[in-house]
Legacy VTK file of the C-alpha trace (Angstrom):
# vtk DataFile Version 3.0
C-alpha trace
ASCII
DATASET POLYDATA
POINTS 83 float
-129.361 -110.842 -58.867
-127.027 -108.213 -60.301
-123.609 -109.032 -61.636
-120.600 -107.504 -59.903
-120.103 -104.852 -62.570
-123.721 -103.667 -62.200
-123.490 -102.954 -58.480
-123.706 -99.333 -57.416
-120.450 -97.906 -56.052
-120.988 -95.861 -52.893
-118.660 -94.149 -50.442
-118.727 -93.432 -46.738
-117.899 -89.812 -45.916
-114.503 -90.801 -44.480
-113.624 -92.933 -47.502
-114.562 -90.120 -49.900
-112.442 -87.653 -47.913
-109.500 -90.072 -48.119
-110.035 -90.511 -51.863
-110.026 -86.737 -52.388
-106.863 -86.479 -50.272
-105.030 -88.984 -52.489
-106.048 -87.008 -55.593
-103.936 -84.097 -54.368
-101.113 -85.982 -52.630
-99.927 -88.979 -54.588
-100.995 -89.845 -58.135
-99.304 -93.264 -57.951
-101.378 -94.224 -54.908
-104.505 -92.812 -56.556
-103.887 -94.974 -59.652
-103.502 -98.025 -57.421
-106.764 -97.212 -55.599
-108.609 -96.809 -58.905
-107.178 -100.102 -60.163
-108.305 -101.866 -56.967
-111.803 -100.356 -57.200
-112.173 -101.535 -60.804
-111.031 -105.008 -59.784
-113.489 -105.062 -56.855
-116.288 -104.155 -59.270
-115.333 -107.077 -61.519
-114.711 -109.629 -58.793
-115.286 -108.490 -55.180
-113.725 -111.451 -53.395
-110.663 -112.305 -55.486
-108.064 -110.493 -57.558
-105.284 -107.984 -56.957
-104.350 -106.519 -53.574
-104.702 -109.790 -51.656
-108.426 -109.523 -50.833
-109.259 -110.859 -47.392
-112.366 -110.873 -45.204
-112.042 -108.796 -42.055
-112.917 -110.126 -38.608
-114.413 -109.078 -35.289
-115.914 -105.555 -35.350
-115.332 -105.319 -39.130
-116.899 -108.688 -39.910
-118.668 -108.496 -43.265
-116.078 -106.121 -44.717
-113.206 -106.960 -47.051
-109.749 -105.439 -47.363
-107.243 -105.088 -50.202
-103.712 -103.728 -49.975
-103.084 -100.322 -51.520
-99.482 -100.321 -50.276
-97.541 -101.498 -47.225
-99.560 -99.386 -44.778
-102.868 -98.457 -46.477
-105.862 -100.655 -47.234
-109.026 -100.311 -49.281
-111.865 -101.511 -47.029
-115.248 -102.289 -48.571
-118.512 -104.139 -48.091
-120.464 -105.914 -50.816
-124.146 -106.785 -51.076
-126.473 -107.602 -53.990
-127.034 -103.917 -54.747
-123.823 -102.042 -53.965
-120.151 -101.962 -53.134
-119.558 -99.547 -50.257
-116.064 -98.180 -49.712
LINES 1 84
83 0 1 2 3 4 5 6 7 8 9 10 11 12 13 14 15 16 17 18 19 20 21 22 23 24 25 26 27 28 29 30 31 32 33 34 35 36 37 38 39 40 41 42 43 44 45 46 47 48 49 50 51 52 53 54 55 56 57 58 59 60 61 62 63 64 65 66 67 68 69 70 71 72 73 74 75 76 77 78 79 80 81 82
């Protein structure tokens, strides 16, 4: 089994588009996203941003707070973290 830091980081098309958007719009938000991603890689289920498992149609996904309205949503398995 791989450790958290060895998991591949992958992006859905929508998540990548959002990430590129933040690179041009708000550097503070981008820094927060990068900080959350690094924390997810270290410890997917605990840490900053109040990680919580999602329910119903997003069961199996986790969420962390970027700010009051935006969330980083991701899934974790033995091989990868998918944003």
